[in-house]
ZAPA-984995 format. One record per residue (C-alpha): residue number from 0; chain; z, x, y. Coordinates in Angstrom, 2 decimals, decimal comma, always signed. Layout:
% ZAPA-984995
+-----+------+---------+---------+---------+
! pos ! unit !       z !       x !       y !
+-----+------+---------+---------+---------+
! NUM !    A !       Z !       X !       Y !
...
+-----+------+---------+---------+---------+
***
This chain:
% ZAPA-984995
+-----+------+---------+---------+---------+
! pos ! unit !       z !       x !       y !
+-----+------+---------+---------+---------+
!   0 !    A !   -8,39 !  +25,49 !  -16,61 !
!   1 !    A !   -9,09 !  +23,86 !  -13,22 !
!   2 !    A !  -10,49 !  +27,14 !  -11,88 !
!   3 !    A !  -12,68 !  +27,56 !  -14,95 !
!   4 !    A !  -14,04 !  +24,01 !  -14,52 !
!   5 !    A !  -14,65 !  +24,67 !  -10,82 !
!   6 !    A !  -16,56 !  +27,86 !  -11,66 !
!   7 !    A !  -18,67 !  +25,86 !  -14,12 !
!   8 !    A !  -19,49 !  +23,33 !  -11,36 !
!   9 !    A !  -17,97 !  +20,53 !  -13,43 !
!  10 !    A !  -17,25 !  +17,16 !  -11,86 !
!  11 !    A !  -15,30 !  +14,12 !  -12,96 !
!  12 !    A !  -14,77 !  +10,44 !  -12,16 !
!  13 !    A !  -11,03 !  +10,73 !  -12,84 !
!  14 !    A !   -8,54 !  +13,55 !  -13,15 !
!  15 !    A !   -4,90 !  +13,19 !  -14,23 !
!  16 !    A !   -2,46 !  +15,92 !  -13,22 !
!  17 !    A !   +0,91 !  +15,82 !  -14,99 !
!  18 !    A !   +2,29 !  +19,34 !  -14,67 !
!  19 !    A !   +5,70 !  +20,54 !  -15,83 !
!  20 !    A !   +8,63 !  +20,59 !  -13,43 !
!  21 !    A !   +7,82 !  +23,15 !  -10,70 !
!  22 !    A !  +11,03 !  +22,62 !   -8,67 !
!  23 !    A !  +14,21 !  +21,75 !  -10,52 !
!  24 !    A !  +16,14 !  +21,88 !   -7,22 !
!  25 !    A !  +15,32 !  +21,77 !   -3,51 !
!  26 !    A !  +15,78 !  +25,56 !   -3,41 !
!  27 !    A !  +12,54 !  +25,85 !   -5,39 !
!  28 !    A !  +10,59 !  +23,39 !   -3,21 !
!  29 !    A !   +8,62 !  +25,95 !   -1,19 !
!  30 !    A !   +7,23 !  +27,76 !   -4,23 !
!  31 !    A !   +6,63 !  +24,46 !   -6,02 !
!  32 !    A !   +4,79 !  +23,07 !   -2,99 !
!  33 !    A !   +2,27 !  +25,91 !   -3,20 !
!  34 !    A !   +1,72 !  +25,24 !   -6,91 !
!  35 !    A !   +1,32 !  +21,47 !   -6,43 !
!  36 !    A !   -1,05 !  +22,03 !   -3,52 !
!  37 !    A !   -3,16 !  +24,46 !   -5,55 !
!  38 !    A !   -3,69 !  +22,16 !   -8,52 !
!  39 !    A !   -4,32 !  +19,10 !   -6,34 !
!  40 !    A !   -6,80 !  +21,00 !   -4,16 !
!  41 !    A !   -8,74 !  +22,15 !   -7,22 !
!  42 !    A !   -8,68 !  +18,67 !   -8,73 !
!  43 !    A !   -9,92 !  +17,05 !   -5,51 !
!  44 !    A !  -12,81 !  +19,52 !   -5,39 !
!  45 !    A !  -13,73 !  +18,59 !   -8,98 !
!  46 !    A !  -13,77 !  +14,86 !   -8,27 !
!  47 !    A !  -16,98 !  +12,97 !   -7,66 !
!  48 !    A !  -17,10 !  +10,81 !   -4,51 !
!  49 !    A !  -15,10 !   +7,63 !   -5,20 !
!  50 !    A !  -13,38 !   +9,48 !   -8,06 !
!  51 !    A !   -9,70 !   +8,93 !   -8,79 !
!  52 !    A !   -6,96 !  +11,53 !   -8,85 !
!  53 !    A !   -3,80 !  +10,44 !  -10,64 !
!  54 !    A !   -1,26 !  +13,09 !   -9,75 !
!  55 !    A !   +2,40 !  +13,40 !  -10,68 !
!  56 !    A !   +5,47 !  +15,45 !   -9,93 !
!  57 !    A !   +8,61 !  +15,42 !  -12,05 !
!  58 !    A !  +10,40 !  +17,90 !   -9,78 !
!  59 !    A !  +13,70 !  +16,68 !   -8,41 !
!  60 !    A !  +13,45 !  +19,28 !   -5,65 !
!  61 !    A !  +10,26 !  +17,69 !   -4,26 !
!  62 !    A !  +10,81 !  +14,21 !   -2,83 !
!  63 !    A !   +8,13 !  +11,53 !   -2,51 !
!  64 !    A !   +7,46 !  +12,23 !   +1,17 !
!  65 !    A !   +6,97 !  +15,95 !   +0,56 !
!  66 !    A !   +4,75 !  +15,27 !   -2,45 !
!  67 !    A !   +2,51 !  +13,01 !   -0,35 !
!  68 !    A !   +2,31 !  +15,70 !   +2,37 !
!  69 !    A !   +1,36 !  +18,28 !   -0,25 !
!  70 !    A !   -1,46 !  +16,10 !   -1,60 !
!  71 !    A !   -2,63 !  +15,35 !   +1,96 !
!  72 !    A !   -2,71 !  +19,07 !   +2,77 !
!  73 !    A !   -4,66 !  +19,70 !   -0,44 !
!  74 !    A !   -7,23 !  +17,08 !   +0,60 !
!  75 !    A !   -7,52 !  +18,65 !   +4,05 !
!  76 !    A !   -8,04 !  +22,11 !   +2,56 !
!  77 !    A !  -10,57 !  +20,70 !   +0,10 !
!  78 !    A !  -12,39 !  +19,14 !   +3,07 !
!  79 !    A !  -12,40 !  +15,69 !   +1,47 !
!  80 !    A !  -11,24 !  +12,33 !   +2,71 !
!  81 !    A !   -8,75 !  +10,71 !   +0,38 !
!  82 !    A !   -6,90 !   +7,41 !   +0,27 !
!  83 !    A !   -3,70 !   +6,51 !   -1,53 !
!  84 !    A !   -4,48 !   +3,56 !   -3,78 !
!  85 !    A !   -1,04 !   +3,28 !   -5,35 !
!  86 !    A !   +2,37 !   +5,01 !   -5,45 !
!  87 !    A !   +3,96 !   +5,43 !   -8,86 !
!  88 !    A !   +7,50 !   +6,07 !  -10,02 !
!  89 !    A !   +9,91 !   +5,50 !  -12,84 !
!  90 !    A !  +10,34 !   +1,99 !  -14,20 !
!  91 !    A !  +13,18 !   -0,22 !  -13,02 !
!  92 !    A !  +15,16 !   +0,62 !  -16,18 !
!  93 !    A !  +15,60 !   +4,14 !  -14,76 !
!  94 !    A !  +18,05 !   +3,61 !  -11,86 !
!  95 !    A !  +18,79 !   +6,39 !   -9,39 !
!  96 !    A !  +22,31 !   +7,13 !   -8,23 !
!  97 !    A !  +22,66 !   +6,87 !   -4,46 !
!  98 !    A !  +24,74 !  +10,07 !   -4,66 !
!  99 !    A !  +22,05 !  +12,02 !   -6,54 !
! 100 !    A !  +18,64 !  +11,42 !   -4,89 !
! 101 !    A !  +17,12 !  +14,20 !   -7,01 !
! 102 !    A !  +17,44 !  +11,72 !   -9,87 !
! 103 !    A !  +14,34 !  +10,07 !   -8,45 !
! 104 !    A !  +12,34 !  +12,93 !   -9,83 !
! 105 !    A !   +9,29 !  +11,11 !  -11,20 !
! 106 !    A !   +6,69 !  +10,31 !   -8,57 !
! 107 !    A !   +2,97 !   +9,84 !   -8,63 !
! 108 !    A !   +0,00 !   +8,90 !   -6,52 !
! 109 !    A !   -3,33 !   +7,36 !   -7,37 !
! 110 !    A !   -5,73 !   +8,79 !   -4,82 !
! 111 !    A !   -9,36 !   +7,91 !   -4,32 !
! 112 !    A !  -11,63 !  +10,60 !   -3,00 !
! 113 !    A !  -13,75 !   +8,87 !   -0,35 !
+-----+------+---------+---------+---------+
***
């Protein structure tokens, strides 16, 4: 759908990306990274200047640092400047075991296209 909208020269003030789990484990992180980068790159290209991208990952195999790097690489490839407005995650009633960091699977960023 993002490619179709791009081909139609659509543009938006806000886009929310909430894809399914691309990487259930770290072994899937490389393939998932490409998929996350692709959808974020397309979304950033569809955003108007000062538009907001609200992007999520529910993949346990992609940690918060990697997810931020993926979104940053997407912005670079889209040739847009972007700023992280807010980092999002699960609510405090969803604790993460120190022995199972993949349990911190829900992560999100609110990014403003400058």
